[in-house]
Backbone as CSV, one residue per row, in Angstrom:
resi,resn,N_x,N_y,N_z,CA_x,CA_y,CA_z,C_x,C_y,C_z
1,MET,0.850,-1.195,0.000,0.000,0.000,0.000,0.888,1.249,0.000
2,THR,0.679,2.154,-0.936,1.511,3.353,-1.006,1.104,4.353,0.051
3,ARG,2.054,5.260,0.378,1.741,6.291,1.367,0.642,7.216,0.875
4,ALA,0.643,7.530,-0.435,-0.379,8.424,-0.980,-1.767,7.792,-0.837
5,PHE,-1.865,6.480,-1.148,-3.149,5.799,-1.022,-3.581,5.746,0.434
6,LEU,-2.635,5.453,1.328,-2.961,5.404,2.751,-3.429,6.758,3.251
7,SER,-2.750,7.836,2.830,-3.138,9.180,3.249,-4.549,9.516,2.793
8,LEU,-4.848,9.219,1.521,-6.168,9.552,0.981,-7.248,8.690,1.630
9,THR,-6.948,7.409,1.864,-7.915,6.524,2.518,-8.239,7.018,3.914
10,CYS,-7.210,7.380,4.665,-7.431,7.868,6.025,-8.203,9.182,6.026
11,ALA,-7.961,10.023,5.012,-8.683,11.293,4.919,-10.168,11.043,4.723
12,VAL,-10.491,10.104,3.842,-11.891,9.834,3.550,-12.580,9.141,4.719
13,LEU,-11.887,8.168,5.320,-12.482,7.425,6.430,-12.488,8.221,7.725
14,GLY,-11.606,9.217,7.803,-11.622,10.097,8.966,-10.845,9.593,10.164
15,PHE,-9.817,8.807,9.955,-8.997,8.375,11.079,-7.570,8.169,10.609
16,TRP,-6.681,8.099,11.593,-5.289,7.737,11.328,-4.765,7.101,12.595
17,PRO,-3.969,6.008,12.484,-3.422,5.397,13.690,-2.662,6.418,14.534
18,GLY,-3.000,6.483,15.812,-2.311,7.408,16.705,-2.788,8.832,16.604
19,GLU,-3.908,9.066,15.903,-4.419,10.426,15.708,-4.644,11.136,17.048
20,SER,-4.274,12.412,17.099,-4.439,13.181,18.329,-5.918,13.370,18.653
21,THR,-6.257,13.201,19.918,-7.631,13.420,20.358,-7.722,14.649,21.256
22,LEU,-6.637,15.429,21.358,-6.650,16.627,22.179,-7.576,17.668,21.564
23,ALA,-8.300,18.368,22.410,-9.151,19.448,21.920,-8.275,20.586,21.414
24,PRO,-8.558,21.124,20.233,-7.734,22.206,19.704,-7.942,23.495,20.485
25,PRO,-6.941,24.366,20.500,-7.117,25.666,21.153,-8.246,26.449,20.483
26,ALA,-8.929,27.254,21.263,-10.042,28.039,20.739,-9.532,29.284,20.031
27,ILE,-10.371,29.847,19.179,-10.081,31.157,18.623,-9.910,32.127,19.796
28,GLY,-8.851,32.917,19.764,-8.565,33.831,20.860,-7.549,33.289,21.846
29,ALA,-7.152,32.006,21.675,-6.146,31.411,22.560,-4.750,31.764,22.061
30,LYS,-3.839,31.980,22.993,-2.448,32.239,22.642,-1.712,30.914,22.464
31,VAL,-0.958,30.809,21.392,-0.221,29.584,21.102,1.110,29.615,21.849
32,PRO,1.442,28.559,22.591,2.744,28.530,23.270,3.885,28.412,22.268
33,ASP,5.037,28.864,22.657,6.199,28.801,21.771,6.611,27.352,21.543
34,PHE,7.151,27.097,20.369,7.756,25.806,20.060,8.878,26.053,19.057
35,ALA,9.847,25.160,19.031,10.973,25.273,18.115,11.095,23.981,17.323
36,ILE,11.139,24.112,15.999,11.163,22.958,15.097,12.247,23.198,14.046
37,PRO,12.971,22.142,13.645,13.991,22.317,12.606,13.389,22.663,11.245
38,THR,14.042,23.560,10.548,13.703,23.833,9.154,14.408,22.802,8.278
39,ILE,14.113,22.807,6.991,14.770,21.854,6.093,16.259,22.144,5.968
40,ASP,16.710,23.320,6.424,18.135,23.641,6.430,18.810,23.197,7.722
41,GLY,18.033,22.568,8.619,18.602,22.062,9.849,18.704,23.072,10.973
42,GLN,18.144,24.261,10.775,18.174,25.303,11.801,16.867,25.284,12.588
43,LEU,16.959,25.425,13.906,15.745,25.487,14.714,15.012,26.798,14.455
44,HIS,13.725,26.708,14.217,12.910,27.915,14.034,11.899,27.969,15.160
45,SER,12.003,28.986,15.996,11.062,29.191,17.090,9.890,30.040,16.603
46,LEU,8.690,29.646,16.994,7.520,30.447,16.625,7.687,31.878,17.108
47,TYR,8.163,32.041,18.324,8.277,33.379,18.899,9.430,34.189,18.313
48,SER,10.264,33.565,17.477,11.292,34.337,16.779,10.672,35.247,15.730
49,ASP,9.387,35.018,15.425,8.673,35.874,14.470,7.984,37.043,15.161
50,LYS,8.375,37.309,16.402,7.857,38.477,17.121,8.165,39.734,16.319
51,GLY,7.218,40.620,16.254,7.393,41.841,15.468,6.647,41.793,14.146
52,LYS,6.237,40.594,13.730,5.420,40.473,12.525,3.975,40.878,12.840
53,LYS,3.294,41.407,11.855,1.897,41.794,12.053,0.978,40.583,12.100
54,ALA,1.396,39.512,11.455,0.598,38.288,11.429,1.490,37.125,11.037
55,ILE,1.087,35.934,11.432,1.810,34.710,11.084,0.802,33.709,10.555
56,VAL,1.078,33.174,9.384,0.253,32.129,8.790,1.017,30.817,8.906
57,VAL,0.395,29.834,9.556,0.991,28.505,9.687,0.083,27.523,8.958
58,VAL,0.662,26.777,8.009,-0.119,25.791,7.257,0.568,24.439,7.380
59,PHE,-0.214,23.415,7.680,0.306,22.059,7.792,0.200,21.375,6.436
60,ILE,1.303,20.776,6.007,1.366,20.159,4.684,1.881,18.727,4.812
61,GLY,1.748,17.962,3.725,2.282,16.606,3.660,2.761,16.338,2.251
62,THR,3.788,15.533,2.112,4.377,15.339,0.787,3.439,14.615,-0.171
63,ASP,2.584,13.729,0.362,1.729,12.913,-0.497,0.252,13.288,-0.449
64,CYS,-0.086,14.344,0.272,-1.491,14.738,0.344,-1.877,15.494,-0.928
65,PRO,-2.789,14.962,-1.730,-3.138,15.629,-2.987,-3.644,17.060,-2.793
66,LEU,-4.498,17.279,-1.791,-5.042,18.617,-1.587,-3.968,19.588,-1.107
67,ALA,-3.114,19.137,-0.205,-2.036,20.014,0.268,-1.134,20.419,-0.886
68,ASN,-0.825,19.484,-1.761,0.035,19.795,-2.899,-0.633,20.758,-3.880
69,LEU,-1.937,20.607,-4.067,-2.644,21.538,-4.947,-2.594,22.972,-4.414
70,TYR,-2.536,23.113,-3.089,-2.597,24.449,-2.497,-1.233,25.127,-2.343
71,ILE,-0.148,24.434,-2.612,1.159,25.082,-2.461,1.300,26.309,-3.369
72,PRO,0.915,26.261,-4.653,0.988,27.489,-5.471,0.162,28.637,-4.901
73,THR,-1.003,28.329,-4.321,-1.828,29.366,-3.693,-1.085,30.008,-2.531
74,LEU,-0.439,29.176,-1.709,0.312,29.694,-0.564,1.483,30.543,-1.016
75,VAL,2.140,30.124,-2.077,3.261,30.902,-2.606,2.778,32.282,-3.062
76,GLU,1.632,32.314,-3.722,1.088,33.598,-4.178,0.674,34.478,-3.000
77,LEU,0.079,33.888,-1.974,-0.278,34.662,-0.788,0.977,35.221,-0.113
78,HIS,2.001,34.413,-0.049,3.272,34.878,0.524,3.808,36.079,-0.252
79,LYS,3.776,35.996,-1.575,4.271,37.101,-2.408,3.479,38.378,-2.153
80,LYS,2.186,38.238,-1.919,1.330,39.414,-1.734,1.467,40.016,-0.348
81,TYR,1.620,39.158,0.684,1.516,39.652,2.055,2.831,39.752,2.820
82,ALA,3.901,39.164,2.320,5.174,39.227,3.056,5.626,40.667,3.252
83,SER,5.426,41.489,2.240,5.841,42.891,2.336,4.948,43.696,3.284
84,LYS,3.827,43.104,3.689,2.910,43.769,4.619,3.136,43.320,6.060
85,GLY,4.225,42.587,6.275,4.564,42.165,7.628,3.991,40.836,8.039
86,VAL,3.666,39.984,7.056,3.105,38.664,7.356,4.169,37.587,7.144
87,GLN,4.367,36.743,8.154,5.289,35.618,8.055,4.501,34.349,7.732
88,PHE,4.937,33.626,6.719,4.345,32.342,6.370,5.267,31.220,6.824
89,LEU,4.670,30.166,7.382,5.404,28.966,7.790,4.610,27.751,7.323
90,ALA,5.316,26.741,6.811,4.700,25.451,6.511,5.305,24.422,7.455
91,ILE,4.458,23.553,8.002,4.917,22.531,8.927,4.472,21.161,8.432
92,ASN,5.413,20.237,8.371,5.104,18.849,8.048,5.244,18.041,9.326
93,SER,4.114,17.510,9.829,4.100,16.728,11.072,3.860,15.246,10.829
94,ASN,3.859,14.820,9.579,3.581,13.424,9.259,4.724,12.503,9.655
95,ASP,4.418,11.469,10.417,5.446,10.481,10.746,5.937,9.741,9.509
96,GLN,5.066,9.567,8.526,5.448,8.801,7.338,6.334,9.592,6.380
97,ASP,6.486,10.896,6.582,7.346,11.727,5.734,8.695,11.911,6.429
98,SER,9.760,11.406,5.818,11.090,11.565,6.406,11.591,12.982,6.195
99,PHE,12.638,13.333,6.938,13.236,14.656,6.769,13.687,14.838,5.321
100,ALA,14.297,13.791,4.744,14.760,13.869,3.349,13.595,14.066,2.389
101,ASP,12.459,13.388,2.673,11.265,13.568,1.841,10.820,15.030,1.838
102,VAL,10.837,15.646,3.017,10.376,17.028,3.147,11.323,17.981,2.431
103,VAL,12.619,17.733,2.538,13.598,18.570,1.843,13.358,18.512,0.337
104,THR,13.234,17.298,-0.196,13.021,17.133,-1.640,11.714,17.784,-2.083
105,HIS,10.658,17.547,-1.341,9.330,18.097,-1.647,9.374,19.621,-1.680
106,THR,10.028,20.223,-0.698,10.108,21.689,-0.608,10.887,22.273,-1.770
107,ARG,12.010,21.669,-2.075,12.868,22.203,-3.142,12.250,22.007,-4.518
108,GLU,11.584,20.875,-4.740,10.936,20.646,-6.031,9.836,21.674,-6.285
109,ARG,9.163,22.088,-5.232,8.054,23.037,-5.371,8.472,24.486,-5.132
110,LYS,9.743,24.679,-4.862,10.331,26.024,-4.707,9.539,26.875,-3.709
111,VAL,9.294,26.293,-2.540,8.572,27.020,-1.494,9.484,28.127,-0.951
112,PRO,9.052,29.391,-0.999,9.939,30.510,-0.662,9.955,30.894,0.813
113,PHE,9.160,30.237,1.639,9.114,30.565,3.069,9.553,29.334,3.863
114,PRO,9.831,29.477,5.161,10.361,28.352,5.934,9.410,27.153,5.974
115,VAL,10.005,25.976,5.782,9.288,24.703,5.919,9.942,23.939,7.060
116,LEU,9.132,23.520,8.021,9.630,22.889,9.244,9.205,21.428,9.285
117,LYS,10.106,20.555,9.773,9.792,19.133,9.940,9.532,18.857,11.411
118,ASP,8.257,18.632,11.711,7.760,18.528,13.081,7.747,17.066,13.528
119,SER,8.909,16.484,13.726,9.005,15.059,14.022,8.356,14.680,15.350
120,ASP,8.376,15.581,16.309,7.807,15.303,17.634,6.378,15.826,17.804
121,HIS,5.803,16.363,16.726,4.424,16.882,16.744,4.246,18.077,17.682
122,ARG,5.323,18.793,17.962,5.196,19.947,18.865,4.294,21.017,18.269
123,GLY,4.519,21.326,17.016,3.703,22.345,16.371,2.268,21.905,16.193
124,ALA,2.082,20.651,15.772,0.724,20.140,15.561,-0.066,20.121,16.867
125,GLU,0.587,19.727,17.959,-0.113,19.682,19.251,-0.378,21.092,19.781
126,ALA,0.577,22.001,19.603,0.390,23.370,20.103,-0.795,24.048,19.434
127,LEU,-1.015,23.745,18.154,-2.099,24.379,17.407,-3.345,23.504,17.297
128,GLY,-3.223,22.240,17.687,-4.365,21.344,17.554,-4.645,20.964,16.113
129,ALA,-3.602,20.934,15.283,-3.783,20.623,13.863,-4.069,19.143,13.671
130,ARG,-4.992,18.839,12.748,-5.363,17.456,12.464,-5.208,17.092,10.997
131,ARG,-5.298,18.071,10.106,-5.303,17.748,8.681,-4.325,18.613,7.892
132,THR,-3.990,18.119,6.709,-3.257,18.913,5.731,-4.204,19.166,4.562
133,PRO,-4.347,20.410,4.103,-3.612,21.629,4.474,-4.435,22.529,5.422
134,GLU,-4.343,22.287,6.716,-5.031,23.127,7.699,-4.223,24.401,7.937
135,ALA,-4.907,25.541,7.923,-4.243,26.842,8.045,-4.640,27.530,9.339
136,PHE,-3.680,28.246,9.911,-3.890,29.017,11.131,-3.351,30.425,10.906
137,LEU,-4.115,31.406,11.325,-3.664,32.796,11.273,-3.513,33.291,12.707
138,LEU,-2.293,33.709,13.052,-1.996,34.246,14.376,-1.737,35.739,14.268
139,ASP,-2.140,36.476,15.278,-1.852,37.909,15.277,-0.450,38.159,15.843
140,SER,-0.090,39.403,16.033,1.264,39.747,16.473,1.582,39.241,17.873
141,GLY,0.545,38.888,18.643,0.739,38.341,19.979,0.615,36.828,20.021
142,PHE,0.635,36.181,18.844,0.558,34.724,18.704,-0.782,34.162,19.174
143,VAL,-1.816,34.965,19.001,-3.185,34.569,19.327,-3.876,34.090,18.051
144,ILE,-4.580,32.969,18.142,-5.263,32.410,16.975,-6.464,33.269,16.603
145,ARG,-6.455,33.769,15.391,-7.575,34.571,14.890,-8.377,33.856,13.805
146,TYR,-7.763,32.858,13.165,-8.468,32.057,12.151,-7.864,30.672,12.120
147,ARG,-8.729,29.672,11.895,-8.258,28.306,11.646,-9.206,27.654,10.664
148,GLY,-8.659,26.902,9.718,-9.526,26.208,8.774,-8.880,26.055,7.409
149,ARG,-9.732,26.069,6.396,-9.246,25.843,5.037,-8.618,27.120,4.472
150,ILE,-7.901,26.946,3.373,-7.303,28.085,2.672,-8.378,28.784,1.840
151,ASP,-9.104,28.012,1.058,-10.258,28.509,0.306,-11.069,27.303,-0.143
152,ASP,-12.005,27.496,-1.057,-12.874,26.397,-1.475,-12.602,25.931,-2.897
153,GLN,-11.395,26.166,-3.396,-11.106,25.811,-4.787,-10.997,24.299,-4.998
154,TYR,-10.430,23.600,-4.022,-10.188,22.168,-4.185,-10.866,21.365,-3.076
155,GLY,-11.383,20.206,-3.439,-11.987,19.299,-2.473,-11.698,17.873,-2.866
156,TYR,-12.280,16.919,-2.136,-12.030,15.514,-2.436,-12.491,15.128,-3.839
157,THR,-13.574,15.730,-4.293,-14.169,15.308,-5.570,-14.293,16.434,-6.589
158,PHE,-13.659,17.573,-6.342,-13.802,18.681,-7.300,-12.560,19.559,-7.335
159,ARG,-12.409,20.239,-8.463,-11.392,21.280,-8.631,-12.050,22.420,-9.396
160,ARG,-12.190,23.554,-8.746,-12.776,24.711,-9.408,-11.677,25.503,-10.127
161,PRO,-12.028,26.202,-11.208,-11.049,27.047,-11.884,-10.501,28.144,-10.969
162,ALA,-11.345,28.591,-10.042,-10.949,29.629,-9.079,-11.833,29.467,-7.852
163,PRO,-11.370,29.914,-6.690,-12.199,29.807,-5.489,-13.385,30.755,-5.523
164,THR,-14.469,30.351,-4.877,-15.598,31.258,-4.687,-15.570,31.877,-3.288
165,GLN,-14.855,31.238,-2.376,-14.651,31.758,-1.030,-13.163,31.649,-0.706
166,SER,-12.568,32.718,-0.199,-11.124,32.735,0.119,-10.952,33.154,1.572
167,GLU,-11.259,32.235,2.472,-11.332,32.591,3.889,-9.998,32.993,4.495
168,LEU,-8.909,32.322,4.128,-7.613,32.701,4.692,-7.220,34.103,4.243
169,LYS,-7.386,34.401,2.977,-7.085,35.738,2.467,-7.983,36.777,3.133
170,ASP,-9.267,36.479,3.263,-10.185,37.413,3.919,-9.771,37.661,5.369
171,ALA,-9.358,36.586,6.052,-8.937,36.728,7.443,-7.688,37.605,7.542
172,LEU,-6.763,37.434,6.613,-5.576,38.296,6.582,-5.960,39.750,6.376
173,ASP,-6.838,39.999,5.424,-7.262,41.374,5.151,-7.960,41.987,6.365
174,ASP,-8.799,41.199,7.023,-9.494,41.701,8.214,-8.499,42.024,9.326
175,LEU,-7.591,41.098,9.600,-6.630,41.294,10.683,-5.730,42.487,10.416
176,LEU,-5.193,42.582,9.207,-4.302,43.691,8.873,-5.054,45.022,8.839
177,GLY,-6.356,44.949,8.587,-7.179,46.159,8.558,-7.735,46.550,9.910
178,GLY,-7.355,45.794,10.948,-7.820,46.118,12.291,-9.269,45.758,12.553
179,LYS,-9.802,44.821,11.780,-11.197,44.416,11.928,-11.286,43.003,12.511
180,PRO,-12.411,42.664,13.129,-12.613,41.271,13.552,-12.640,40.361,12.321
181,VAL,-12.068,39.182,12.435,-12.100,38.236,11.322,-13.535,37.792,11.084
182,ARG,-13.995,37.979,9.867,-15.421,37.765,9.569,-15.849,36.298,9.707
183,THR,-14.970,35.369,9.355,-15.265,33.940,9.486,-14.061,33.294,10.164
184,PRO,-14.062,33.169,11.485,-12.866,32.720,12.199,-12.581,31.225,12.132
185,VAL,-13.590,30.402,11.794,-13.391,28.944,11.741,-14.104,28.387,10.514
186,THR,-13.396,27.531,9.765,-14.021,26.807,8.660,-13.593,25.345,8.734
187,GLU,-14.357,24.491,8.071,-14.036,23.058,8.024,-12.903,22.816,7.039
188,VAL,-11.989,21.947,7.420,-10.844,21.606,6.563,-11.068,20.244,5.928
189,ARG,-10.870,20.174,4.633,-10.862,18.888,3.946,-9.430,18.588,3.543
190,GLY,-9.024,17.375,3.749,-7.665,17.003,3.422,-7.276,15.746,4.167
191,CYS,-6.004,15.406,4.118,-5.490,14.189,4.729,-5.185,14.413,6.199
192,LEU,-5.534,13.420,7.012,-5.204,13.513,8.429,-3.696,13.420,8.632
193,ILE,-3.187,14.209,9.569,-1.765,14.165,9.874,-1.410,12.798,10.439
194,GLY,-0.382,12.180,9.866,0.014,10.833,10.261,0.770,10.832,11.577
195,ARG,0.180,10.175,12.571,0.825,10.006,13.870,0.870,8.525,14.181
196,ASP,2.056,7.984,14.350,2.181,6.575,14.715,1.690,6.379,16.138
197,LYS,1.135,5.221,16.405,0.735,4.891,17.774,1.978,4.788,18.638
198,LYS,1.910,5.408,19.815,3.046,5.394,20.729,2.830,4.348,21.816
């Protein structure tokens, strides 16, 4: 059984061996600091991004079809918002993805922002992440202001030419504009993060 097939099967069935059952932090909760290696082998602390107006954290996987479809979208969002003081981070917490897999995946897709390999699930547990590509928007104080999907362009059974709803982008615009996020939580479709039973 291939990893891609296993990932998609678990996404559809809604389980993964060792899946976290911890309740995710609520909107308005402050995320504790964590430090995870980047693909360059350097530790990246969440709180090292202090001073940014916002931080976008997205969980990805090398074999998740939906996560891979959304990488170009994330790259475009990074290009638009990095100059506005927004830091983008991608985190791979899948046990089935090796460090080498993540390095190759990142370089092949030319991801321009830090990609972290979360081998101990520190980032996934701190944010309560369960799926790829689940997105989190944190404000300058590391408080969760949005969690959910990137937009509605891709799903298990469809691919739209363009999204009709762009919740992550809307949340960024609201936060940077000093407004309450209009839709703070949305449902995420994608592959469950692979956690081996301990």
